[in-house]
C-alpha positions in Angstrom: 39.2 9.1 -8.2 38.0 6.1 -6.2 38.7 6.3 -2.5 41.4 4.0 -1.4 40.9 1.5 1.5 41.8 2.9 5.0 44.1 0.1 6.0 44.5 1.3 9.5 40.8 0.6 10.2 41.0 -2.9 8.9 41.0 -5.9 11.2 41.3 -9.3 9.6 41.0 -10.6 6.0 37.3 -10.4 5.4 37.0 -6.9 6.9 39.9 -5.9 4.7 38.3 -7.1 1.6 34.9 -5.6 2.5 36.6 -2.2 3.2 38.5 -2.3 0.0 35.3 -3.0 -1.9 33.8 0.2 -0.7 36.4 2.2 -2.7 35.3 0.7 -6.0 33.3 3.0 -8.2 33.0 4.6 -11.7 35.3 7.6 -11.9 33.6 10.9 -12.3 33.6 12.4 -15.8 36.4 14.9 -16.4 39.3 15.7 -18.6 42.1 13.2 -19.2 45.2 15.1 -19.9 48.7 13.8 -20.3 51.1 14.5 -17.4 54.2 16.5 -17.6 57.3 14.7 -18.9 59.6 16.9 -16.8 60.1 14.2 -14.1 60.7 11.4 -16.7 64.1 10.0 -17.2 65.3 9.0 -20.6 62.0 9.6 -22.4 63.8 10.8 -25.5 66.5 8.2 -25.6 66.6 4.4 -26.2 64.3 2.2 -24.2 65.6 1.2 -20.8 67.2 -2.2 -20.5 68.3 -3.4 -17.1 71.7 -5.0 -16.5 71.9 -8.8 -16.6 71.3 -10.6 -13.4 73.3 -13.8 -12.5 70.2 -15.0 -10.6 66.8 -13.4 -10.2 65.9 -13.1 -6.5 62.1 -13.0 -6.2 59.7 -11.9 -3.5 56.2 -13.1 -4.2 53.1 -11.4 -2.9 49.8 -13.2 -3.1 50.2 -17.0 -3.2 46.7 -18.0 -3.8 45.4 -19.7 -6.9 47.1 -17.8 -9.7 50.0 -16.9 -7.5 50.9 -20.6 -6.9 50.7 -21.3 -10.6 53.5 -18.8 -11.0 55.4 -20.1 -8.0 55.4 -23.6 -9.4 56.5 -22.4 -12.8 59.4 -20.4 -11.4 60.8 -23.2 -9.3 61.3 -25.1 -12.6 63.1 -22.3 -14.4 66.9 -21.9 -14.2 68.0 -18.6 -12.7 64.9 -18.0 -10.6 65.1 -18.1 -6.8 62.1 -17.3 -4.7 63.6 -15.8 -1.5 60.3 -14.7 0.2 56.6 -15.2 0.0 53.9 -12.9 1.4 50.1 -13.3 1.8 47.5 -12.0 4.2 46.6 -15.7 4.9 49.4 -17.4 7.0 48.3 -20.9 5.8 48.9 -19.9 2.2 52.4 -18.7 3.0 53.1 -22.0 4.8 51.8 -23.9 1.8 54.0 -22.0 -0.6 57.0 -22.6 1.6 56.3 -26.3 1.7 55.9 -26.5 -2.1 59.3 -24.9 -2.6 61.0 -27.2 0.0 59.3 -30.3 -1.5 60.9 -29.3 -4.9 64.4 -29.2 -3.3 64.5 -25.4 -3.1 65.5 -23.4 0.0 62.7 -22.5 2.3 61.7 -18.8 1.6 61.0 -16.4 4.4 57.3 -15.8 5.1 55.4 -12.6 5.6 51.8 -12.6 6.7 51.3 -9.8 9.3 48.6 -8.0 7.4 47.7 -6.4 4.1 50.8 -4.2 4.0 53.4 -6.7 5.2 54.8 -6.7 1.6 56.4 -3.4 2.6 58.4 -5.2 5.4 59.3 -7.9 2.9 60.6 -5.4 0.4 62.5 -3.6 3.0 64.1 -6.6 4.7 64.9 -8.9 1.8 67.6 -8.8 -0.8 65.4 -9.0 -3.9 65.6 -8.2 -7.6 61.9 -8.4 -8.4 58.7 -8.2 -6.5 56.0 -10.4 -8.3 52.4 -10.0 -7.2 49.2 -11.9 -7.9 46.9 -10.1 -5.5 43.4 -8.5 -5.8 43.4 -5.7 -8.4 43.4 -2.8 -6.1 46.8 -3.9 -4.6 48.7 -4.2 -7.9 49.7 -0.5 -8.0 50.7 -0.1 -4.3 52.9 -3.2 -4.4 54.5 -2.3 -7.7 55.2 1.3 -6.6 56.7 0.1 -3.3 58.9 -2.4 -5.3 60.3 0.2 -7.7 60.8 2.8 -5.0 63.0 0.3 -3.1 65.1 -0.4 -6.2 63.3 -3.7 -7.3 61.7 -4.5 -10.6 57.9 -4.8 -10.3 56.0 -7.7 -11.9 52.3 -7.8 -11.6 49.3 -9.9 -12.7 46.6 -8.3 -14.8 45.4 -5.6 -14.9 48.4 -3.5 -13.9 46.1 -0.7 -12.6 42.4 0.2 -12.4 42.5 4.0 -13.0 44.3 6.3 -15.5 46.0 8.1 -12.6 47.4 4.8 -11.3 48.7 4.0 -14.8 50.6 7.3 -14.8 51.9 6.6 -11.4 53.4 3.3 -12.7 54.9 5.0 -15.8 56.5 7.9 -14.0 57.9 5.8 -11.2 59.4 3.3 -13.6 61.0 6.1 -15.5 62.3 7.9 -12.4 63.7 4.7 -10.7 64.8 3.1 -14.0 63.2 -0.2 -12.9 60.9 -2.5 -14.9 57.2 -2.5 -14.3 55.9 -5.5 -16.2 52.3 -6.7 -16.5 52.2 -10.5 -17.0 49.7 -10.7 -19.8 49.7 -14.5 -20.4 47.5 -14.4 -23.4 50.3 -12.7 -25.4 52.0 -16.1 -25.1 49.2 -18.3 -26.3 50.0 -20.7 -29.1 47.2 -19.3 -31.3 48.1 -15.6 -30.6 51.8 -16.2 -31.2 51.1 -18.0 -34.5 48.9 -15.1 -35.7 51.7 -12.6 -34.7 54.1 -14.7 -36.8 51.7 -14.5 -39.8 51.4 -10.7 -39.3 55.2 -10.3 -39.1 55.7 -12.4 -42.2 53.2 -10.3 -44.1 50.9 -13.0 -45.3 47.8 -11.1 -44.1 48.9 -7.9 -45.9 48.4 -4.6 -44.1 46.4 -5.2 -40.9 43.5 -2.8 -40.8 41.2 -4.2 -38.1 41.1 -6.4 -35.0 38.4 -7.9 -32.8 39.2 -9.2 -29.3 37.8 -9.6 -25.8 37.4 -11.5 -22.7 34.2 -13.6 -22.8 34.2 -15.9 -19.8 31.3 -17.1 -17.6 32.6 -16.0 -14.1 29.3 -16.1 -12.3 30.2 -19.0 -10.0 33.6 -17.5 -9.3 32.3 -14.1 -8.5 29.8 -15.5 -6.0 32.2 -18.0 -4.3 33.0 -17.6 -0.6 36.7 -17.9 -1.3 39.4 -16.8 -3.7 38.3 -14.1 -6.2 34.7 -14.3 -4.9 35.9 -12.3 -1.8 36.7 -9.2 -3.9 36.0 -9.5 -7.6 32.2 -9.2 -7.4 32.6 -5.8 -5.7 33.9 -4.4 -8.9 30.8 -5.5 -10.7 28.6 -3.8 -8.1 30.1 -0.4 -8.5 31.7 -0.1 -12.0 30.3 -0.3 -15.5 32.7 -0.7 -18.4 35.3 -3.2 -19.6 36.8 -4.3 -16.3 39.2 -6.8 -17.8 40.5 -5.6 -21.1 44.1 -6.9 -21.3 43.6 -10.5 -22.2 41.9 -9.7 -25.5 43.6 -6.4 -26.2 47.3 -7.3 -25.4 47.9 -9.8 -28.2 46.2 -7.7 -30.9 48.0 -4.6 -29.7 51.3 -6.3 -30.3 50.2 -7.3 -33.8 49.1 -3.7 -34.5 52.4 -2.2 -33.2 50.7 -0.2 -30.4 53.2 2.0 -28.6 55.7 0.9 -31.4 54.7 2.6 -34.6 51.1 3.3 -33.8 49.0 4.1 -30.7 45.5 4.0 -29.4 43.9 7.3 -30.1 40.3 7.3 -28.8 37.4 5.0 -28.0 33.6 4.9 -27.5 32.0 2.3 -25.3 28.5 1.0 -24.3 27.1 -1.6 -22.0 24.0 -3.7 -22.0 21.6 -4.0 -19.1 22.9 -5.8 -15.9 20.9 -9.1 -15.6 23.2 -12.1 -15.2 24.5 -11.8 -11.6 21.0 -11.0 -10.2 19.5 -14.0 -12.0 22.3 -16.3 -10.9 21.9 -15.2 -7.2 18.1 -15.7 -7.4 18.5 -19.2 -8.8 21.4 -20.5 -6.7 21.0 -19.0 -3.2 18.2 -19.5 -0.7 15.8 -16.8 0.5 17.5 -14.6 3.0 21.0 -15.0 1.6 22.4 -11.4 1.4 23.8 -12.1 -2.1 20.3 -12.2 -3.5 19.8 -8.5 -2.5 22.9 -7.2 -4.2 22.5 -4.9 -7.2 25.1 -4.5 -9.9 26.2 -1.6 -12.1 28.2 -3.7 -14.6 26.3 -4.4 -17.8 26.4 -8.1 -18.8 28.1 -7.2 -22.1 30.3 -4.2 -22.8 31.5 -3.4 -26.3 34.1 -0.7 -27.2 35.3 0.6 -30.5 38.9 1.9 -30.5 40.6 3.9 -33.2 44.3 4.2 -33.6 46.4 7.2 -34.9 47.2 5.2 -38.1 43.5 4.6 -38.8 43.1 1.0 -37.6 40.1 -0.1 -35.7 39.6 -2.5 -32.8 36.3 -4.0 -31.4 36.9 -4.9 -27.7 34.3 -6.9 -25.8 33.8 -7.9 -22.2 31.2 -10.5 -21.1 31.7 -12.3 -17.8 28.1 -12.5 -16.4 26.4 -14.6 -19.1 26.1 -18.3 -19.7 28.5 -19.0 -22.6 31.6 -20.9 -23.5 35.0 -19.2 -23.1 36.4 -17.0 -25.9 39.0 -14.3 -26.5 38.0 -13.9 -30.2 41.5 -12.8 -31.4 40.7 -11.7 -34.9 43.1 -9.8 -37.3 41.9 -8.6 -40.7 44.4 -7.6 -43.3 44.3 -6.6 -46.9 45.4 -10.1 -48.0 43.8 -12.3 -45.4 42.3 -12.9 -42.0 43.2 -15.0 -38.9 40.9 -15.7 -36.1 40.5 -17.6 -32.8 37.5 -19.2 -31.3 37.1 -21.1 -33.6 40.8 -21.1 -34.8 40.8 -20.5 -38.5 42.3 -18.3 -41.2 41.9 -17.3 -44.8 44.9 -16.2 -46.9 43.9 -14.8 -50.3 46.8 -16.4 -52.2 46.2 -19.9 -51.1 43.3 -22.3 -50.5 39.8 -22.2 -51.9 38.2 -18.8 -52.4 35.7 -17.9 -49.6 36.6 -21.0 -47.5 38.2 -21.0 -44.1 41.3 -23.0 -43.4 42.0 -24.7 -40.0 44.6 -22.6 -38.2 46.2 -25.7 -36.7 46.9 -26.9 -40.3 49.0 -23.7 -40.7 51.1 -24.3 -37.6 53.8 -26.2 -39.4 54.5 -23.0 -41.4 53.6 -20.3 -38.9 54.3 -21.9 -35.5 56.1 -19.3 -33.3 59.7 -20.4 -32.6 59.1 -20.4 -28.9 56.3 -22.9 -29.3 58.6 -25.2 -31.2 60.6 -25.8 -28.1 59.5 -29.3 -26.8 59.5 -28.1 -23.1 57.0 -25.4 -24.0 54.9 -27.5 -26.4 54.6 -30.3 -23.9 53.5 -28.1 -21.0 49.8 -28.6 -20.2 49.4 -26.8 -16.9 48.8 -23.1 -16.5 46.3 -22.4 -19.3 47.9 -24.8 -21.7 51.5 -23.7 -21.3 51.3 -20.0 -21.9 51.7 -19.2 -18.2 54.9 -21.2 -18.1 56.2 -19.5 -21.2 55.5 -16.0 -19.9 57.4 -16.8 -16.6 60.3 -18.3 -18.5 60.5 -15.3 -20.8 60.6 -13.0 -17.8 63.5 -14.8 -16.2 65.4 -15.3 -19.4 65.1 -11.6 -20.2 66.4 -10.6 -16.7 69.2 -13.1 -16.7 70.4 -12.2 -20.2 69.9 -8.4 -19.8 67.9 -8.1 -23.0 64.7 -6.0 -23.7 61.6 -7.4 -22.1 58.6 -8.6 -24.3 56.3 -6.1 -22.5 57.0 -2.9 -20.6 55.4 -0.3 -18.4 53.9 1.6 -21.4 52.1 -1.6 -22.5 50.9 -2.2 -18.9 49.5 1.3 -18.7 48.0 1.5 -22.2 46.2 -1.8 -22.0 45.0 -1.3 -18.4 43.8 2.3 -18.7 41.1 1.0 -21.0 39.0 0.1 -17.9 38.5 3.6 -16.7 38.2 5.0 -20.2 35.3 2.7 -21.0 33.7 3.6 -17.7 33.9 7.2 -18.6 32.4 6.6 -22.0 29.6 4.5 -20.8 28.7 7.1 -18.1 28.8 9.8 -20.7 26.3 8.0 -23.0 29.0 6.5 -25.2 30.9 9.7 -25.5 34.3 9.7 -27.2 37.2 9.5 -24.8 40.9 10.0 -25.8 43.5 7.5 -24.8 46.5 9.0 -23.1 49.9 8.6 -24.8 52.0 7.2 -22.0 55.1 7.1 -24.3 54.8 10.9 -24.8 55.4 10.6 -28.5 58.1 7.9 -28.4 55.7 5.4 -30.1 56.7 6.9 -33.4 60.3 5.6 -33.2 60.1 2.6 -31.0 60.6 -0.7 -32.9 57.8 -3.3 -33.1 57.7 -6.5 -31.2 59.5 -9.1 -33.4 59.4 -12.8 -33.6 61.5 -13.9 -30.6 64.2 -16.5 -31.4 64.1 -19.9 -29.9 66.6 -20.6 -27.1 68.3 -23.6 -25.6 66.1 -25.8 -23.5 68.7 -25.9 -20.8 67.0 -22.8 -19.5 64.5 -25.1 -17.8 64.9 -27.2 -14.7 63.7 -30.8 -15.0 
């Protein structure tokens, strides 16, 4: 298990981030057994659905770049009230407060007394959810604190870094009967939701195989002296595997009914040599810059093969340190056709010319997901083309109406645990590693994700 930061020894933001980075490392090889279900509540019954809330009172932790995207979305959604904001940088707290006031919302209370001031916020404020967009190593501590204080936990991706952390989230959510939701925005992409619609309507036949990943040149971001550059590069120095699996895996997992009729069974993983970050540093920083002397464990390209209990296969890729255009791949192969992203295209055996791709956009009139037919969603251009707004709206709509959420703690744990599992496989020369069953067998009876119905546009503020 990676050593956790000793917060009592930390003085100031940069010292905190440096200290946290020391705790990042590949987990030692060892058995990955399921935990006991004795402490779980309701593991053999129906899925937990929280009572409806008249208004969702939000405490937000981490109001930097991605955090402010969510804040600005939430202030435009009926039923959402941001009561408090927390960040280790006081200026960011003040900026978030000013943004809410400028939009005509009440000024939220601010918390910025250090890296654990979220605990004071959770203890003092009357909140329904604690939403966090912080560095990865803080997602679990914040989520656990929220649930243990009777609040729902909502976190940016990944929900956790290690398998043990994933079990902590699952067991705490079950014990406290609170949601723990990972906000995987790529599950709300227009392309991904159209492909989900095609799968649910059966036009691809039986889906047998998926390919997905996160292929994004992050070299400049990792070396920046602000934002993610203050902490994300440290993971690349000490870990070797798929560090960011959920963007690619989440959407195809929903199409394959993972945790809802099927489950991930085992994987093997391998990484290429580590070259990209060293080359980038040598070409962009002057002699004597300490970044030129850094070494990296993370291979530039990681590829994993995942097998499911029902015999489906998934190819999952990670490539963030190479010069390349952005891609998530998003490919689903069925017995009657195939649909793919990057480029967006499809082939359905019963229509079109044999052996010729069709433009996926040309199929949208027939397979557009109902949520993307709402003008307010379709016309949204901020936040990754609108999917960030849609995920925030679905979160609030589910809480206000007291209906099952689109994603739950089992999804958060299953998709996030892939990071440590790939690290273990790579360290073991691509050895087979079993994927824990966080549902403890309930995947056999849980219903699949359906095609969510459209709702009234009055749910949005102007």
